N, C-alpha and C positions, 0 to 999 in steps of 0.2 A: 858058473851060468855056463850052459851051451845056449848053439843058434837058438833055438825054437824056444826058449823063455825069454833070450834078449826080444828078439821079436814080440813076443806078447807084452811082454812089461812096456818098452816101445810105446808099441797099437793101446795098449790102457792107459797112458801119457798123455797121447797124442786124443786118446778119445774124450779125457775128465779136460784137454785145454779144449776139443769142440764144444763140447760140455757147456764149461764154461764160459767159452766166448758167446753161446746162444743164450745163455742164461743173461748174460749182460747185454746182449742186444734187446734182447725179449723186455729187461729193464726198460733200459733207455726207451725205446719206444715206448711202453708202457706210459711212464712218467713224463714224457714231451708228448705226447697224444695232446690234437689238437679236436673237443668236444662241438658239437653242431651249435653248445650256445657260447660258447667262445667266437668260433667263425659268424654267427648272427649279431654279439657284440663287437665283431673287427670292421663289419659292413653297416653296422650304425656309427661306431664313431668313423670309420673311412668318408660317411651319410652327411654328419656334423662337421668334419673338416671339411670337406665340400664348399658345404652352405657358409662356414666361416670365410670360405675364403674367397665367392659369391660374396659375400656381402661387403668383406675388408675392397675389391676391387672397388665395388659401385661404392663406398662410399671414398674412396680415393677420388673417383672420377667426378663425382659431388664436389668434393674437396678443390678439384682444378677448376670446374665451370665457377664454383664460387669466388675463388681469388681471379682466375681471369674477368672476372663482372666486378669486385670490387675494384680492379686496375681498373678497367676503366672510368666506372664509374669518379675513382681518384684524381683520374686523370683530367678528365671533366671536368671536376670541382676546381684542382689547379688551373686549370684556365680561365673557369669564369674568376678566380681568386683574381689574377692577371688581371682582368679585362675590368675587375670593380677598380683593382688598386689605380692601372691605366686611367679609366673614367676619372676617381676621385683626384686626380695630379693633376687631368686638367680643369679641372674642377676647383682647384687651388687654387690654379694657376692665371682661372679667370676672374674669382671672384677677387684675387688681389691684384690683375691689373683694373679690374671695374674702381675697386678700393681707391690704385692710384687716381684714376680717372674722375673721382668724384673729386678728392683730395684736391686734384688741379682745379677743377670747374669751380671748386669752392672757397680755393684761392684769388681765381682767377674775379670772381663776384665781390669778394671780400674787402 
């Protein structure tokens, strides 16, 4: 094999390698190409995800507001309960004092 045959053989090998590389690149792009339908579907999914995130954020805000309202209502109810219990305690004490007074008056008359 002389020099010219060697150069031709190397040229053919390089051309075949180039052709195989180009064909592989074409195959990869052919199978991984994104079509217009895929893009519209992805846009639709992105819109749906965005809407879902907005709905979730609104639900979280509503739940936080509702929790604050219920906490406030619970605090007010507890305060009213404490006031009612204190009033009941005072009424029992007053009733006890009245019973004792009535018993003393009845014993003094009897």
